[in-house]
C-alpha positions in Angstrom: 35.0 36.8 16.2 35.2 37.5 12.4 37.1 40.7 13.0 39.5 38.9 15.4 40.1 36.2 12.7 40.8 38.8 10.1 43.3 40.5 12.5 45.0 37.2 13.1 45.3 36.4 9.4 46.7 39.9 8.7 49.2 39.5 11.5 50.4 36.1 10.3 50.6 37.5 6.7 52.9 40.3 8.0 55.2 37.6 9.3 55.0 35.5 6.2 55.6 38.5 3.9 58.9 39.2 5.7 60.1 35.8 4.9 60.8 33.0 7.3 64.2 32.4 5.7 65.3 35.9 6.6 64.6 35.3 10.3 67.6 33.9 12.2 66.7 33.2 15.8 69.2 34.7 18.2 70.4 37.3 15.7 67.8 39.9 16.7 66.3 39.7 20.2 65.0 43.2 21.0 62.7 45.8 19.4 65.6 48.1 18.9 67.0 45.5 16.5 63.9 45.3 14.4 63.3 47.7 11.5 59.5 47.6 11.5 56.4 45.8 12.7 56.5 43.2 9.9 60.0 42.1 11.0 59.0 42.0 14.6 56.0 39.8 13.9 58.1 37.4 11.9 60.6 37.1 14.7 57.9 36.6 17.3 56.3 33.9 15.2 59.4 32.0 14.3 61.4 32.5 17.6 58.9 32.5 20.5 60.7 32.5 23.8 63.9 33.6 22.2 63.0 37.2 21.6 62.3 39.9 24.1 59.8 41.9 22.1 56.5 41.1 23.7 56.9 42.3 27.3 53.2 42.1 28.2 52.7 38.7 26.5 49.7 39.8 24.5 51.0 38.6 21.1 51.8 42.1 19.7 55.5 42.7 19.6 57.2 46.1 19.9 54.1 48.0 20.7 55.9 51.2 21.6 58.3 51.2 18.7 56.6 49.5 15.7 53.3 47.7 16.3 51.3 49.8 18.6 48.8 50.5 15.8 47.7 46.9 15.9 46.4 47.2 19.5 44.9 50.6 18.9 43.0 49.4 15.9 41.4 46.7 17.9 40.0 48.0 21.1 38.2 44.7 21.6 41.6 43.0 21.8 41.6 39.9 24.1 45.2 38.7 24.6 44.2 35.2 25.6 42.2 34.6 22.5 44.9 36.1 20.3 47.6 33.9 21.7 45.7 30.7 21.4 42.6 31.1 19.1 41.9 27.3 19.0 41.1 27.3 22.7 38.4 30.0 22.4 34.8 29.1 21.5 32.7 31.0 19.0 29.8 32.9 20.6 
């Protein structure tokens, strides 16, 4: 659980580092519009439902183009816990 929490914090930090003021919902909607994983994470965080960058719905955008390393680094990855960490219980 600690590793998952660290992963979530790093993912959110990626989005925050890009700058929420730089994200304009509707301006970029596909992975081909994103320059890197950081930008994709920022758009997914700020514009959920408005971007088409998380086809499998696991919370990791643009896995083939930009962010595939996030899933590969975390083989324990549980999509349900990532998308809604408050609903999971600590073991």
